[in-house]
C-alpha positions as semicolon CSV with decimal commas, in nm:
position;residue;x (nm);y (nm);z (nm)
1;A;-20,523;-16,186;12,107
2;T;-20,245;-16,331;12,375
3;V;-20,519;-16,421;12,619
4;F;-20,718;-16,588;12,362
5;L;-20,434;-16,810;12,210
6;E;-20,313;-16,884;12,566
7;F;-20,658;-17,037;12,688
8;W;-20,705;-17,186;12,371
9;K;-20,386;-17,403;12,472
10;R;-20,554;-17,511;12,766
11;R;-20,848;-17,577;12,594
12;R;-20,647;-17,789;12,358
13;A;-20,496;-17,982;12,621
14;V;-20,828;-18,061;12,773
15;L;-20,958;-18,186;12,461
16;T;-20,645;-18,386;12,386
17;Y;-20,683;-18,566;12,699
18;D;-21,035;-18,642;12,668
19;W;-20,984;-18,797;12,329
20;D;-20,698;-18,979;12,451
21;L;-20,455;-18,829;12,210
22;I;-20,220;-18,715;12,453
23;D;-19,951;-18,971;12,366
24;W;-20,057;-19,010;12,035
25;E;-19,815;-18,918;11,768
26;D;-19,853;-18,932;11,389
27;E;-19,753;-19,250;11,243
28;E;-19,499;-19,205;10,955
29;E;-19,726;-19,051;10,677
30;E;-19,767;-19,250;10,343
31;L;-19,617;-19,061;10,068
32;R;-19,868;-18,896;9,819
33;P;-19,919;-19,089;9,498
34;Q;-19,812;-18,779;9,291
35;F;-19,476;-18,751;9,446
36;E;-19,414;-19,104;9,400
37;A;-19,516;-19,126;9,050
38;K;-19,283;-18,827;8,963
39;Y;-18,990;-18,897;9,180
40;S;-18,994;-19,297;9,145
41;Q;-18,679;-19,317;8,964
42;V;-18,467;-19,144;9,240
43;E;-18,475;-19,315;9,583
44;R;-18,295;-19,285;9,925
45;V;-18,336;-19,477;10,241
46;N;-18,602;-19,326;10,463
47;P;-18,421;-19,280;10,815
48;I;-18,697;-19,375;10,998
49;T;-18,846;-19,710;10,845
50;G;-18,500;-19,792;10,696
51;K;-18,680;-19,855;10,346
52;P;-18,600;-19,705;10,028
53;E;-18,849;-19,470;9,904
54;P;-18,874;-19,170;9,633
55;F;-18,664;-18,882;9,698
56;Q;-18,702;-18,516;9,558
57;P;-18,383;-18,374;9,497
58;F;-18,287;-18,037;9,639
59;P;-18,212;-17,839;9,341
60;D;-18,558;-17,968;9,204
61;K;-18,733;-17,867;9,515
62;L;-18,583;-17,518;9,530
63;S;-18,665;-17,410;9,154
64;R;-19,017;-17,540;9,211
65;L;-19,029;-17,333;9,560
66;M;-18,898;-17,017;9,364
67;V;-19,171;-17,063;9,108
68;S;-19,438;-17,116;9,357
69;V;-19,308;-16,770;9,572
70;S;-19,295;-16,579;9,216
71;G;-19,675;-16,685;9,184
72;I;-19,740;-16,593;9,505
73;F;-19,580;-16,234;9,453
74;F;-19,754;-16,225;9,110
75;M;-20,086;-16,262;9,277
76;I;-20,029;-16,014;9,545
77;S;-19,921;-15,770;9,291
78;L;-20,233;-15,831;9,096
79;V;-20,416;-15,746;9,430
80;L;-20,223;-15,425;9,475
81;T;-20,302;-15,340;9,114
82;A;-20,661;-15,385;9,180
83;V;-20,644;-15,156;9,471
84;F;-20,448;-14,906;9,255
85;A;-20,742;-14,915;9,001
86;V;-20,991;-14,863;9,279
87;V;-20,796;-14,548;9,389
88;V;-20,791;-14,416;9,046
89;Y;-21,183;-14,451;9,040
90;R;-21,203;-14,278;9,371
91;L;-20,996;-13,993;9,230
92;V;-21,256;-13,975;8,915
93;A;-21,574;-14,024;9,116
94;M;-21,454;-13,727;9,364
95;E;-21,439;-13,506;9,093
96;Q;-21,779;-13,611;8,939
97;F;-21,966;-13,642;9,310
98;A;-21,812;-13,279;9,360
99;S;-21,985;-13,128;9,075
100;F;-22,297;-13,317;9,094
101;K;-22,647;-13,152;9,004
102;W;-22,808;-13,316;9,300
103;Y;-22,749;-13,129;9,628
104;F;-22,755;-13,409;9,882
105;I;-22,486;-13,590;9,680
106;K;-22,272;-13,256;9,608
107;K;-22,289;-13,177;9,966
108;Y;-22,160;-13,542;10,112
109;W;-21,941;-13,606;9,785
110;Q;-21,660;-13,752;9,995
111;F;-21,904;-14,020;10,167
112;A;-22,049;-14,091;9,845
113;T;-21,671;-14,153;9,704
114;S;-21,604;-14,371;9,992
115;G;-21,950;-14,577;9,978
116;T;-21,923;-14,648;9,604
117;G;-21,537;-14,725;9,617
118;V;-21,586;-14,988;9,905
119;C;-21,879;-15,165;9,726
120;I;-21,678;-15,180;9,402
121;N;-21,384;-15,307;9,616
122;F;-21,570;-15,552;9,781
123;M;-21,699;-15,686;9,444
124;I;-21,329;-15,709;9,327
125;I;-21,221;-15,899;9,643
126;M;-21,474;-16,149;9,583
127;S;-21,397;-16,199;9,216
128;L;-21,019;-16,263;9,289
129;N;-21,087;-16,496;9,592
130;V;-21,227;-16,754;9,311
131;V;-20,912;-16,713;9,111
132;Y;-20,684;-16,750;9,419
133;E;-20,818;-17,093;9,521
134;K;-20,756;-17,231;9,188
135;V;-20,415;-17,066;9,170
136;A;-20,327;-17,193;9,523
137;Y;-20,410;-17,547;9,403
138;L;-20,190;-17,526;9,106
139;L;-19,876;-17,384;9,290
140;T;-19,937;-17,638;9,575
141;D;-19,922;-17,936;9,301
142;L;-19,635;-17,776;9,126
143;E;-19,439;-17,776;9,453
144;H;-19,516;-18,172;9,472
145;P;-19,543;-18,177;9,866
146;R;-19,399;-18,519;9,991
147;T;-19,677;-18,600;10,223
148;E;-20,055;-18,504;10,251
149;S;-19,984;-18,278;10,558
150;E;-19,740;-18,115;10,392
151;W;-19,989;-18,029;10,103
152;E;-20,230;-17,920;10,338
153;N;-19,999;-17,664;10,512
154;S;-19,860;-17,530;10,205
155;F;-20,209;-17,489;10,050
156;A;-20,348;-17,311;10,391
157;L;-20,059;-17,084;10,404
158;K;-20,110;-16,988;10,039
159;M;-20,497;-16,919;10,073
160;F;-20,429;-16,692;10,382
161;L;-20,173;-16,498;10,204
162;F;-20,383;-16,439;9,908
163;Q;-20,703;-16,385;10,114
164;F;-20,547;-16,126;10,383
165;V;-20,381;-15,940;10,145
166;N;-20,690;-15,917;9,923
167;L;-20,924;-15,816;10,206
168;N;-20,670;-15,561;10,398
169;S;-20,493;-15,445;10,106
170;S;-20,754;-15,139;10,056
171;I;-20,759;-15,110;10,432
172;F;-20,400;-15,054;10,473
173;Y;-20,405;-14,815;10,182
174;I;-20,666;-14,587;10,375
175;A;-20,535;-14,623;10,716
176;F;-20,165;-14,517;10,608
177;F;-20,139;-14,385;10,277
178;L;-20,492;-14,190;10,219
179;G;-20,427;-13,810;10,208
180;R;-20,032;-13,854;10,277
181;F;-19,929;-13,715;9,968
182;A;-20,216;-13,498;9,864
183;G;-19,958;-13,178;9,865
184;R;-20,096;-12,834;9,993
185;P;-20,318;-12,554;9,791
186;G;-20,140;-12,408;9,516
187;K;-19,908;-12,724;9,480
188;Y;-20,134;-12,996;9,472
189;N;-19,997;-13,356;9,381
190;K;-20,187;-13,495;9,055
191;L;-20,205;-13,864;8,917
192;F;-20,149;-13,848;8,542
193;N;-20,136;-13,462;8,594
194;R;-20,495;-13,477;8,574
195;W;-20,676;-13,582;8,907
196;R;-20,608;-13,464;9,259
197;L;-20,462;-13,731;9,485
198;E;-20,762;-13,789;9,738
199;E;-20,771;-13,622;10,078
200;C;-20,918;-13,731;10,405
201;H;-21,244;-13,613;10,529
202;P;-21,192;-13,298;10,743
203;S;-21,260;-13,498;11,065
204;G;-21,002;-13,740;10,996
205;C;-20,898;-14,038;10,793
206;L;-21,041;-14,279;11,091
207;I;-21,417;-14,231;10,936
208;D;-21,314;-14,374;10,608
209;L;-21,122;-14,649;10,757
210;C;-21,439;-14,717;10,973
211;L;-21,669;-14,723;10,670
212;Q;-21,447;-14,935;10,461
213;M;-21,412;-15,221;10,740
214;G;-21,755;-15,192;10,841
215;V;-21,872;-15,265;10,495
216;I;-21,629;-15,517;10,391
217;M;-21,673;-15,725;10,715
218;V;-22,064;-15,739;10,705
219;L;-22,082;-15,798;10,353
220;K;-21,801;-16,067;10,377
221;Q;-22,016;-16,246;10,667
222;M;-22,324;-16,233;10,498
223;W;-22,159;-16,376;10,155
224;N;-21,988;-16,653;10,359
225;N;-22,294;-16,763;10,544
226;F;-22,504;-16,764;10,210
227;M;-22,233;-16,979;10,069
228;E;-22,221;-17,235;10,360
229;L;-22,605;-17,267;10,387
230;G;-22,784;-17,114;10,104
231;Y;-22,577;-17,296;9,843
232;P;-22,617;-17,646;9,958
233;L;-22,977;-17,585;9,976
234;L;-23,017;-17,485;9,632
235;Q;-22,788;-17,762;9,501
236;N;-23,008;-18,009;9,711
237;W;-23,326;-17,873;9,614
238;W;-23,212;-17,892;9,247
239;S;-23,100;-18,269;9,306
240;R;-23,451;-18,336;9,454
241;R;-23,614;-18,183;9,128
242;K;-23,414;-18,376;8,891
243;M;-23,537;-18,712;9,065
244;K;-23,868;-18,612;9,062
245;R;-23,825;-18,568;8,673
246;S;-23,663;-18,899;8,655
247;G;-24,001;-19,019;8,729
248;Q;-23,932;-19,120;9,112
249;S;-24,262;-19,089;9,298
250;L;-24,280;-18,915;9,665
251;E;-24,403;-19,256;9,800
252;N;-24,074;-19,422;9,655
253;K;-23,865;-19,114;9,809
254;I;-23,996;-19,162;10,171
255;S;-23,935;-19,539;10,160
256;L;-23,579;-19,489;10,057
257;P;-23,333;-19,609;10,352
258;Q;-23,156;-19,319;10,529
259;W;-22,807;-19,422;10,383
260;E;-22,956;-19,371;10,014
261;K;-23,110;-19,017;10,163
262;D;-22,779;-18,934;10,297
263;W;-22,617;-19,032;9,939
264;N;-22,818;-18,773;9,786
265;L;-22,702;-18,490;10,001
266;Q;-22,401;-18,276;9,896
267;P;-22,035;-18,416;9,937
268;M;-21,792;-18,191;10,180
269;N;-21,542;-18,042;9,989
270;L;-21,197;-18,256;10,058
271;H;-21,041;-17,942;10,219
272;G;-21,374;-17,784;10,349
273;L;-21,247;-17,784;10,699
274;M;-20,972;-17,555;10,566
275;D;-21,258;-17,315;10,437
276;E;-21,395;-17,308;10,807
277;Y;-21,052;-17,240;10,974
278;L;-20,965;-16,957;10,679
279;E;-21,293;-16,789;10,774
280;M;-21,220;-16,770;11,132
281;V;-20,864;-16,667;11,111
282;L;-20,966;-16,376;10,867
283;Q;-21,227;-16,280;11,093
284;F;-20,972;-16,270;11,379
285;G;-20,728;-16,050;11,196
286;F;-21,039;-15,793;11,167
287;T;-21,111;-15,819;11,517
288;T;-20,759;-15,749;11,625
289;I;-20,538;-15,568;11,383
290;F;-20,752;-15,264;11,334
291;V;-20,943;-15,274;11,638
292;A;-20,844;-14,913;11,751
293;A;-20,990;-14,769;11,417
294;F;-21,307;-14,979;11,417
295;P;-21,430;-15,115;11,778
296;L;-21,741;-15,277;11,683
297;A;-21,546;-15,554;11,485
298;P;-21,547;-15,799;11,801
299;L;-21,907;-15,737;11,833
300;L;-22,000;-15,826;11,483
301;A;-21,795;-16,112;11,481
302;L;-21,965;-16,235;11,809
303;L;-22,278;-16,195;11,652
304;N;-22,164;-16,346;11,332
305;N;-22,031;-16,661;11,526
306;I;-22,331;-16,707;11,725
307;I;-22,542;-16,747;11,421
308;E;-22,254;-16,951;11,244
309;I;-22,271;-17,214;11,521
310;R;-22,629;-17,306;11,448
311;L;-22,592;-17,253;11,072
312;D;-22,305;-17,497;11,073
313;A;-22,503;-17,750;11,286
314;Y;-22,775;-17,728;11,060
315;K;-22,535;-17,773;10,745
316;F;-22,344;-18,062;10,875
317;V;-22,663;-18,253;11,008
318;T;-22,932;-18,193;10,711
319;Q;-22,735;-18,054;10,392
320;W;-22,383;-18,253;10,388
321;R;-22,270;-18,596;10,362
322;R;-22,112;-18,691;10,686
323;P;-21,722;-18,616;10,672
324;M;-21,465;-18,831;10,698
325;P;-21,293;-18,825;11,035
326;A;-20,946;-18,787;11,124
327;R;-20,747;-18,770;11,447
328;A;-20,546;-18,454;11,529
329;T;-20,377;-18,317;11,832
330;D;-20,401;-17,953;11,756
331;I;-20,522;-17,736;11,468
332;G;-20,165;-17,733;11,276
333;I;-20,044;-17,436;11,083
334;W;-20,310;-17,223;11,210
335;Y;-20,190;-17,191;11,534
336;G;-19,895;-17,010;11,383
337;I;-20,066;-16,802;11,168
338;L;-20,287;-16,681;11,463
339;E;-19,972;-16,579;11,656
340;G;-19,830;-16,396;11,353
341;I;-20,174;-16,179;11,341
342;G;-20,159;-16,120;11,700
343;V;-19,791;-15,962;11,643
344;L;-19,920;-15,775;11,356
345;A;-20,207;-15,634;11,541
346;V;-19,945;-15,490;11,791
347;I;-19,770;-15,296;11,524
348;T;-20,050;-15,189;11,324
349;N;-20,263;-15,030;11,630
350;A;-19,963;-14,860;11,716
351;F;-19,954;-14,688;11,365
352;V;-20,310;-14,634;11,381
353;I;-20,318;-14,444;11,689
354;A;-19,981;-14,260;11,646
355;I;-20,053;-14,172;11,240
356;T;-20,410;-14,214;11,142
357;S;-20,560;-14,061;11,476
358;D;-20,563;-13,710;11,639
359;Y;-20,429;-13,851;11,942
360;I;-20,049;-13,763;11,912
361;P;-20,100;-13,385;11,781
362;R;-20,345;-13,297;12,031
363;F;-20,096;-13,444;12,308
364;V;-19,820;-13,249;12,160
365;Y;-20,024;-12,942;12,167
366;A;-20,154;-12,970;12,487
367;Y;-19,817;-13,035;12,671
368;K;-19,601;-12,789;12,429
369;Y;-19,825;-12,501;12,257
370;G;-20,153;-12,493;12,426
371;P;-20,254;-12,270;12,721
372;C;-20,128;-12,522;12,996
373;T;-19,767;-12,530;12,861
374;D;-19,529;-12,605;13,165
375;Q;-19,848;-12,618;13,395
376;G;-19,957;-12,981;13,389
377;Y;-20,259;-13,116;13,189
378;R;-20,601;-13,016;13,283
379;Q;-20,822;-13,204;13,040
380;E;-21,025;-12,964;12,801
381;K;-20,921;-12,658;12,865
382;C;-20,566;-12,719;12,741
383;L;-20,695;-12,797;12,419
384;K;-20,849;-12,453;12,374
385;G;-20,721;-12,320;12,033
386;Y;-20,617;-12,679;11,892
387;V;-20,802;-12,659;11,570
388;N;-20,657;-12,313;11,472
389;S;-20,302;-12,433;11,594
390;S;-20,363;-12,758;11,328
391;L;-20,469;-12,532;11,033
392;S;-20,209;-12,346;10,820
393;V;-20,259;-12,029;10,598
394;F;-20,280;-12,018;10,204
395;D;-20,293;-11,660;9,996
396;L;-20,567;-11,691;9,748
397;S;-20,379;-11,455;9,542
398;E;-20,112;-11,684;9,448
399;L;-20,379;-11,871;9,250
400;G;-20,363;-11,608;8,976
401;M;-20,769;-11,635;8,938
402;G;-20,874;-11,307;9,086
403;Y;-20,929;-11,455;9,434
404;S;-20,819;-11,235;9,722
405;G;-20,783;-11,323;10,095
406;Y;-20,659;-11,624;10,280
407;C;-20,796;-11,994;10,344
408;R;-20,730;-12,260;10,598
409;Y;-20,616;-12,598;10,551
410;R;-20,499;-12,912;10,785
411;D;-20,115;-12,872;10,795
412;Y;-19,844;-12,765;10,993
413;R;-19,688;-12,513;10,731
414;A;-19,537;-12,170;10,779
415;P;-19,795;-11,867;10,641
416;P;-19,715;-11,683;10,339
417;W;-19,567;-11,385;10,518
418;S;-19,302;-11,572;10,692
419;S;-18,949;-11,572;10,552
420;A;-18,966;-11,967;10,436
421;P;-19,335;-11,963;10,299
422;Y;-19,515;-12,312;10,327
423;E;-19,234;-12,496;10,459
424;F;-19,282;-12,709;10,757
425;T;-19,285;-12,568;11,097
426;L;-19,137;-12,654;11,394
427;Q;-19,446;-12,807;11,523
428;F;-19,468;-13,059;11,243
429;W;-19,133;-13,185;11,372
430;H;-19,248;-13,214;11,699
431;V;-19,549;-13,415;11,608
432;L;-19,327;-13,644;11,397
433;A;-19,132;-13,695;11,650
434;A;-19,375;-13,786;11,916
435;R;-19,554;-14,023;11,662
436;L;-19,226;-14,225;11,614
437;A;-19,157;-14,196;12,002
438;F;-19,531;-14,340;12,083
439;I;-19,471;-14,623;11,838
440;I;-19,171;-14,739;11,988
441;V;-19,277;-14,711;12,324
442;F;-19,639;-14,860;12,267
443;E;-19,486;-15,164;12,086
444;H;-19,248;-15,246;12,355
445;L;-19,492;-15,198;12,622
446;V;-19,757;-15,424;12,465
447;F;-19,500;-15,690;12,363
448;G;-19,367;-15,727;12,699
449;I;-19,731;-15,725;12,836
450;K;-19,794;-16,006;12,582
451;S;-19,491;-16,218;12,699
452;F;-19,557;-16,164;13,070
453;I;-19,919;-16,272;13,011
454;A;-19,831;-16,575;12,813
455;Y;-19,588;-16,649;13,109
456;L;-19,836;-16,636;13,384
457;I;-20,099;-16,827;13,204
458;P;-19,983;-17,223;13,203
459;D;-20,057;-17,409;12,868
460;I;-20,215;-17,708;13,089
461;P;-20,489;-17,658;13,346
462;K;-20,354;-17,766;13,733
463;D;-20,633;-18,019;13,745
464;L;-20,556;-18,167;13,419
465;C;-20,189;-18,193;13,509
466;D;-20,264;-18,357;13,839
467;R;-20,484;-18,607;13,653
468;M;-20,261;-18,694;13,409
469;R;-19,969;-18,739;13,679
470;R;-20,228;-18,951;13,872
471;E;-20,301;-19,150;13,563
472;K;-19,915;-19,194;13,532
473;Y;-19,842;-19,322;13,871
474;L;-20,125;-19,584;13,830
475;V;-19,996;-19,702;13,500
476;Q;-19,659;-19,755;13,691
477;E;-19,818;-19,925;13,982
478;M;-19,998;-20,133;13,743
479;M;-19,676;-20,217;13,564
480;Y;-19,497;-20,298;13,889
481;E;-19,772;-20,527;14,028
482;A;-19,795;-20,722;13,703
483;E;-19,392;-20,801;13,682
484;L;-19,421;-20,872;14,046
485;E;-19,695;-21,110;14,004
486;H;-19,509;-21,286;13,677
487;L;-19,196;-21,305;13,869
488;Q;-19,367;-21,484;14,191
489;R;-19,539;-21,694;13,946
490;E;-19,197;-21,819;13,764
491;R;-19,012;-21,879;14,105
492;K;-19,335;-22,070;14,240
493;K;-19,306;-22,285;13,901
494;N;-18,919;-22,337;13,921
495;G;-18,965;-22,437;14,290
496;K;-18,753;-22,157;14,447
497;Q;-18,873;-21,960;14,750
498;Y;-19,144;-21,763;14,747
499;H;-19,126;-21,412;14,873
500;H;-19,361;-21,114;14,920
501;E;-19,141;-20,823;14,883
502;W;-18,986;-20,697;14,550
503;P;-18,713;-20,926;14,409
């Protein structure tokens, strides 16, 4: 992520130079008409232009901002409520699939539960996306931003927060909460005293996490491609159909001038470019935040973007009207969001490796409890007996249902015949300490590498820097020559002595 962003800075510098925007600064933006209409009674002198203009008092701005933040938290809580509803569905479905008559479903009830849960979660995500855009418009207009760029930045930040939480809340639940509070045999934790909390697959929680990410990412990309190309195609087909119904013949349609044919295309959304940015930023999050759990994400993103380039080219040329151009020196608030995702990716992957995967328990066993203790690590032979060590013992007679014997379950708890039955063993605390230590070391190491890479890669390529310095030098020489020529003409005109040297 850091290398990508650093090379994007270099690419941005080249594009800015090629389009002659190096020294271009935004002119003082005009006020939004809504802002002027709302605060026309209160004025103050603009420190830049020196002219009086409408002014938003701080108490009014603060109160509107608090209402907007409250609305954001309410919508985020709505997402979390939807995730909780999906969790309840998974608990109910788990019980039903486990007792299903069809043997295939009964055997793979955990995969059936996860698969149907992911599909339902995706439908909820797409339904909430429609609501989020309207709420983001409403909250941004409620704030009454002063200029259009402030409005766009505020709207972009809200849309990113809504979409990010909506897409990733269920993934965070599976990665860090699924199976953590299920309890143990004989003392399972139950929701509403009815349904047992869901546990991970015996192979670990990474299977569920990988399935969740794969389904959401693939379906989301397919849906986005359809909405970007299929929806305008259907709209244009419907408009052509209405033109035929109105009595316009094919010959007249062919003879229409090009500008009228273009007018019949679909208009680009006023903030259509924001949708393109949002799609790429969310995809960037998928390829970085949980890449340790789903290494296939970057490949899927690459394939999608290869297709997306061609679809966007076809869409902009044949299905949409030509958008209005606007000058810009960078991508605005989106760069800060990408940097934030890069920082979050380091933290998230550290927790995935330490908590969700079995890397740390295997490491602790190999060095502390395995056959290679105090002898050094010797590959697979040092993990001999690891599975047995990771399983605890439960006495079936404690269920009071006539069973006898013992069963095994994944946990680090004392056996029933010990002095403190079913309490956490010393190995559990060793694993927990190793996980916390790994998170701290991993984060500091990767953040250090990030900072070092950012320092090594210059923001401006050396050849571009040389060209800019050369251009600046030539401009200065031209100014000196023009000034010298002007002074020489003035002296000659006034009859003074002519000198070739600089006066």
